[in-house]
C-alpha positions as CSV (number, residue, x, y, z in Angstrom):
1,M,-30.1,53.7,-2.4
2,S,-31.1,54.0,-6.0
3,S,-29.4,52.2,-8.7
4,P,-27.4,54.2,-11.2
5,S,-29.8,53.3,-14.0
6,S,-32.8,54.6,-12.2
7,A,-31.1,57.8,-11.2
8,N,-30.0,58.4,-14.8
9,I,-33.6,58.3,-16.2
10,F,-35.8,59.5,-13.4
11,G,-33.3,61.6,-11.4
12,S,-32.8,61.5,-7.7
13,S,-34.8,64.6,-7.0
14,F,-38.2,65.8,-8.4
15,E,-36.7,69.3,-8.5
16,V,-34.5,68.4,-11.6
17,W,-37.6,67.6,-13.6
18,P,-38.7,70.2,-16.2
19,H,-41.6,72.3,-15.0
20,S,-43.8,71.2,-17.8
21,A,-43.2,67.6,-16.9
22,R,-44.3,68.3,-13.3
23,W,-47.4,70.2,-14.6
24,F,-48.5,67.4,-16.9
25,L,-48.0,64.8,-14.2
26,A,-50.0,66.9,-11.7
27,L,-52.8,67.7,-14.2
28,G,-53.0,64.0,-15.3
29,A,-53.3,62.9,-11.7
30,I,-56.0,65.6,-10.9
31,S,-57.9,64.7,-14.1
32,A,-57.8,61.0,-13.2
33,C,-59.1,61.9,-9.7
34,T,-61.9,64.1,-11.0
35,S,-63.0,61.4,-13.5
36,V,-63.5,59.0,-10.6
37,V,-65.3,61.7,-8.6
38,F,-67.5,62.5,-11.6
39,S,-68.2,58.9,-12.3
40,A,-69.4,58.3,-8.7
41,A,-71.4,61.5,-8.5
42,F,-73.1,61.0,-11.9
43,A,-74.2,57.6,-10.8
44,H,-76.2,59.2,-8.0
45,L,-77.5,62.4,-9.7
46,P,-81.3,62.6,-10.1
47,V,-80.8,63.8,-13.7
48,F,-79.4,60.4,-14.5
49,A,-82.0,58.4,-12.7
50,G,-83.0,56.7,-15.9
51,G,-79.3,55.8,-16.7
52,M,-76.3,57.7,-17.8
53,P,-76.4,59.0,-21.3
54,P,-73.8,57.4,-23.7
55,A,-72.3,60.8,-24.4
56,V,-71.4,61.2,-20.6
57,Q,-70.1,57.7,-20.5
58,T,-67.9,58.5,-23.5
59,A,-66.7,61.7,-21.9
60,L,-65.7,59.9,-18.7
61,S,-63.8,57.1,-20.5
62,Q,-62.0,59.7,-22.7
63,Q,-61.1,61.7,-19.7
64,Q,-59.7,58.7,-18.0
65,F,-57.7,57.7,-21.0
66,H,-56.3,61.1,-21.6
67,S,-55.4,61.5,-18.0
68,L,-53.1,58.6,-18.6
69,G,-51.9,60.4,-21.7
70,L,-51.0,63.4,-19.6
71,L,-49.0,61.2,-17.2
72,L,-47.2,59.7,-20.1
73,T,-46.4,63.1,-21.6
74,G,-45.0,64.3,-18.2
75,L,-42.8,61.2,-18.0
76,A,-41.7,61.6,-21.7
77,L,-40.6,65.2,-20.9
78,R,-38.4,63.9,-18.1
79,V,-36.9,61.1,-20.2
80,C,-36.6,63.0,-23.5
81,G,-35.9,66.4,-22.2
82,R,-37.7,69.6,-23.0
83,S,-39.5,69.4,-26.3
84,R,-42.0,71.8,-28.0
85,W,-43.7,68.7,-29.5
86,L,-44.2,67.1,-26.1
87,Q,-45.3,70.3,-24.5
88,T,-47.8,70.8,-27.3
89,A,-49.1,67.3,-26.8
90,G,-49.7,67.9,-23.1
91,W,-51.5,71.2,-23.6
92,L,-53.6,69.8,-26.5
93,M,-54.7,67.0,-24.1
94,V,-55.7,69.5,-21.5
95,L,-57.6,71.5,-24.1
96,G,-59.3,68.4,-25.3
97,L,-60.5,67.7,-21.7
98,F,-62.2,71.0,-21.5
99,L,-63.6,71.1,-25.0
100,F,-64.8,67.5,-25.1
101,S,-65.3,66.0,-21.6
102,F,-66.1,69.0,-19.5
103,N,-68.2,70.4,-22.2
104,L,-70.3,67.3,-22.3
105,Y,-70.6,67.2,-18.6
106,A,-71.9,70.8,-18.6
107,R,-74.4,70.0,-21.3
108,H,-75.8,66.9,-19.6
109,V,-75.6,67.8,-16.0
110,L,-76.1,71.5,-16.0
111,G,-78.2,71.9,-19.2
112,W,-75.6,74.4,-20.4
113,D,-75.5,74.0,-24.2
114,A,-73.7,77.2,-25.3
115,L,-70.4,75.6,-26.3
116,R,-71.9,72.4,-27.9
117,A,-70.2,73.2,-31.2
118,L,-66.7,72.9,-29.6
119,V,-67.0,69.2,-28.7
120,P,-65.6,68.0,-32.0
121,W,-62.7,70.4,-31.5
122,G,-61.9,68.6,-28.3
123,G,-61.6,65.4,-30.2
124,A,-59.4,67.0,-32.8
125,S,-57.2,68.4,-30.0
126,W,-56.7,64.9,-28.7
127,I,-55.9,63.5,-32.2
128,L,-53.3,66.3,-32.6
129,A,-52.0,65.7,-29.1
130,W,-51.2,62.0,-29.8
131,L,-49.6,62.9,-33.1
132,S,-47.5,65.6,-31.4
133,L,-46.5,63.1,-28.7
134,A,-45.4,60.6,-31.4
135,V,-43.2,63.3,-33.1
136,G,-41.8,64.4,-29.8
137,L,-40.9,60.8,-28.8
138,A,-39.4,60.2,-32.3
139,Q,-37.3,63.3,-32.0
140,G,-36.6,63.0,-28.3
141,G,-33.4,62.5,-26.5
142,W,-34.5,59.1,-25.1
143,K,-31.7,57.4,-27.1
144,N,-29.1,59.4,-25.1
145,Q,-30.8,58.5,-21.8
146,L,-30.9,54.8,-22.7
147,E,-27.3,54.8,-23.8
148,G,-26.3,55.9,-20.3
149,L,-28.0,52.7,-18.9
150,S,-25.5,50.4,-20.5
């Protein structure tokens, strides 16, 4: 049986969670999983026989970090409630994954360089994502949730 405080913040059923919270939690978990898969695969690719390029190492570490950011955003949506700022933060993190990490993977693994100019936009997406998350948390309804704990 769950305590009243845990039921108040996290709910007793996943179904009561906002759809966007579930999406960002799932995307964060999938992104974390793929970062481990890519890390292992890249270590064995012939193209990286001489060592993994620093850009790929950076892309992997940024993917792992922002996977955690997506999980945090999903939890924040549950605790704070629906928020355009928090949803914007989540989607900007997803956009950053594609424009930065996956773009660098495509360039170094597949030799596909067509979207090279978009890599800095991925970094900018992440910067804006963290700022949006900060605003969403500052404006969020977390105070109301925490008041219910006492």
